[in-house]
N, C-alpha and C positions, 0 to 999 in steps of 0.2 A: 825811536818809534813814534809814529803819528799819534797825537792826542786822541784823534777820532777812534783809532783802533783800540786804544786803552779803554776809552769810555764804552765802546761797543762790547768789548769782552766783559767789562764789568756789568753791563746791563744784562747780558746773557746769563752771567753767573747769578745775578740777583733774581732774574726771572725764574730760573730753575729752582732756586731756593724757595722762592715765594710760592710757586705752584706745586711744589713737592714732586716734580717729575723725576723718574728713575730710569735711565737708559737700559739697564740690565733687565728690569721688570718688563719694559716694553718689548725687548727682544724675546723674552720668555713667552709673553702673551701672544706675540705674532707667531712664534713657533708652535704654540699650542693650537692656535686657530688653523694653521696650515695642516697640522696633524689631524685635527678634527675634520677638516674638509677632505683630506685624503681618505679618511675612514668612511665618511659619508659617500664619497665617490666610489670607493671600493664596494660598499653595500649596494649601491645602485647597479654597478656592473655585475656583481654576484647575483642580484635579483634578476637582471636581464638574462643572465646565463643559466639561471636555475632550471633544472630539468628533472623529470621523474618518469618512471615507467612502471606500469602495474598490469600483470596478467590476471584476468578475471577467473576466480575459482568458484564463485557462487553469485547468484542473482536473486534479489528479493524485491518485492513491490514496496515502494515508499508510501508514506501516508498521503502525500500529494499525488494526484493522478498523473501529473506531468513529469514526475520524478521516479527514478529507479535507484535502488541501493545495490551496490556491488561489493564483493568481498575479495581481498587479495593482499599480497605483500607488496608494499610500495618501496621501490628502489629510487632514492632521491627524496625530495621534499615537496609536499603538496600543501596548498593553502585553500581555505574557503574563498570562493570567488575566482579561482583559477579557470581560465578559458583554455581548454585542452582539446585533444583529438582522440577519437575512438576509431580503431581499425580492427579488421578481422583477417589475420594472415592466412586463415584457412579458406576464405571465400572472396574477400574484396580488399586485398592488401593495400592497393594504391588508391583507394577511394575513401580517405578518412572523413569522419563526421565531426563537426565542431560541437563540443559539449562544454558545460559549465558545472563546476563543483559547487554544490549547495550545502553540503554537510559532511563532517568527518567525525568518526568515532574510533577510539582506541580502547580496547578492552571494555567496550560498552559505555565509555565516558566520552561525551561530546568535546571536541577540541577545535581550535581555530586552525591548527596545522599539524602535520605528522611527518616523520622522517624515518625511513628504513625500518618499517614495522608492519606487522599484520594489522590491517585496518578495514573499516567499512566506509564507503563513500556513497553519498547520494548525489545524483547528477540529473541534469535535464539537457535536452537538445536545444542548441541555439543556431542550428544550421538551416538556412532557408533554401539552399541549393541541392543538398543531397537528400534522397529519400531516407526516412528513418522509421523503423518499427522496433520498439524495445523488445518485443517478443522474438524477433529474429536477430537483431544486431547486437543485443546484449546477451551474451552466452559465454559458457566456459571456454576459454581460449582466446576470446577477444582481448584486445590490449588498449589501455588508456595511457596516453603519453603527452609530454610537454617538453618543448625545447629541443636541444640538439641530441636526439636519440637516433642511433643508427638502425637500419633495417635488420642487421644481425641481432642487435639487442632486443628489438621487437619480436623477432622470430624466436629467440631464446625464451622470452617470457611466455609466448604462445605454447611452445613445446613443453615447458615446465608445468604450465597450468593444466593442460589436458593430460599430461602424463601423471601428475600428482593426483588428479581427480579420478581419472578412469582406470589407471593401472594400479597405482599405489593404494589409494583409498577404497576404490570400488572393485578392484581385482577383475576388471572387464565384465562386471555384472551390469549389463546395459539394457535399458528398456528398448522396446521396438521403436518408440517415438524418437528416442535419442539417436538410434542407428539411422533412421530415415533422415534426420537433420544433418548427419555428418556429411562433409564433403570428402572428395578423394584425398585431399591433403590431410584432413583430420584422421581418416582411417589409416593412411600411410604412416603418419607420425605416431599414432597410438601403437601401431605394430612395431615401429622402430623403437619406441620407448620400452615396450614390452620385451623386445629382444634384449635391449641393453640391461634392463632391470633384472631379468631372470637369467642372464647369460651364465653366471657362475652359481646358479641356484642348484643345490643338490638335495633331493628329497628322498627319504626312505619310505615314507608312507605311500603305498600303492595308489590309494584313492587320490591323494594330493597330486601324484604324478599324472594320473589319468585326467584329472581336472585341468591341470596345467596344459597338457597336450590338447585337450578339447578346446580350451580358450585360445591357444595359439592357432589352431586350425580355423577357429571361428573368425578371428581377426584377419587372417589371410583371405578367407572367403569373402568377408565383408569388403575388404579392399579391392578384390577382383570385381565384385558387383559394382562398386563405385567407379572403377576404371572404365568398364564397358557401358556405364550409364552416362558418362560425361558427354557434353556437347562437342567437346574437342579436347585433345591433349597435344603435347609436343613430343616429337621424336628426334633424337640426334642423328643427323645424316652426315655422310662424308661429302665434302665439297667436290672432290674429284670424281666420285662415283655417282653422286646423285641418288644414292640408296642408303638405307639404314646402316649406320656405322656399327661394325662388329667389334665389340670390346672383348678382349681375351684375358684369361688368367693363366699365369705360368705355374707349373708345379714341378717338383723335383722327382725325377725317376730313378735317382741313384747313379753312382758311377759317373758323376759329372755330366749327366744327361738331363736336359730340361724339355718339357713338352708344353703344349698350350691346350687349355680346355676351351674349345670354341663353342659357341660364339654367343654373346649376349647383346641384346639391344636395350636401349634406355628410353623409357617414356616418363613424362612428368606433367603435372598440371601447370597452368599459367601462374599460379601463386608461387611456384618454385622457380620461375624464370630468372629472377635476379640472382638466386643461388647457383643456378645452372651456368649462368654467364661467368660467375666467379670460379666455379669448380672445373667446368669444361670449356676453357677459354683458348683451346688450340685453334689456330687459323684453319685447320682441316675440318672443323665442325660447322654444320648449319643446324639451326633449330627449325624444324618443319612442322606445321600444324596438321594434325590428322583429324579430320572431321568425322563425326558419327553419322551424319547424313539424315535424310528424312525417314529412313527405315529404322534408324536407331541401332544399326549393327556395323557401322563403318569401321570403328576402332577394332572390334572383334575380328572382322574380316581381314583388316590390315595385318593384325598379329598372326592370324592363321596362315595367310598367304606368305608372310615372311618366314614362318616356321617351315612351311612346305618347300619354299623355293630356296631358302638360304641355310636350312638345317640348323637354326639357332637352338641353343641349349636352354637359355633362360631369358625372361623378360624382367628387367630391373625397373622398379618404380623409383626413379632418381638415383639409387645406388644399389650396391650388391647386398646390403643387409635386408632389403625388402624386395625380394624377387620371386617370381613364379617360374616353375619349370614348364617346358613345352608340354609335358604330359598333363599337368594340371590344367593348362589352357584347353587341351583337347577334350578333357572331361567336363569342362565348364557347361553348366546349364543355366540359362537366363531365368531369373526369378519370375514366377507367374504374376501378371498384373492383377491388382485388386479390382474387383468390380465396383 
């Protein structure tokens, strides 16, 4: 062996001994650093992917004039300083307004963050492009969200908020001002929620039964008023016929015979367009806008003409659970305008 090699090895040995270096300790330290970096990177990725969604169930004025406090159940995690979005599935679904979270309270105690809990949040608008009026845009049913939240998740929060407030908590005891502020979508979804909530309800008290029947009739009438007051709605047409598509329901006549209950047409507001495209996605369908026109009776005349010319049985508002009979339409009287 070369003397140089022997001396070199010896020097290395002495250097390690003198400096107290430990190869195993170095490996452990490097491993810990890598693990720490991975955890930090994971935290960064999780923070970027963090999302939340909250359907507003109550609105209160905050101490600062520029801020408003809302109440709701947060799904996901929210932090003070979050820049999020406010949307209203009942009126302006695809025109979100940028907002900033300025305060969070859980059970009345101020917090820096909250996750999957009933909370209060104070917010202010930071959007310079969208028009914002807290008295109009912050209302029961509006939704605050952040991150990768789907339209269906937003709509579910909207439905649960208005259903819990107006059907479950208030039992359709609505003020005139609230009814005037409702959109067609609001009225339709409250009717839908009412139907689902009381579907299996059996009441023995005659007064309760009468009250339930009255409120069911009232929400139907409210939805009809909203339908015929819209600037426009959409109707599902057949591509081949260029006319309203007739939806049928089959029924069992017994002895292996089946018949069809003719014929229903479907109308819906623009806020339901994305749901309509998912549910009624046959290539045979077209979505045609029906304008109310300058006289304000275009939708009503369209429905009456279709009843008369096609002999339709019902007019569905998006689906069969919220539908008017042709007889109800014939008896409709437009509400008198206030002076």
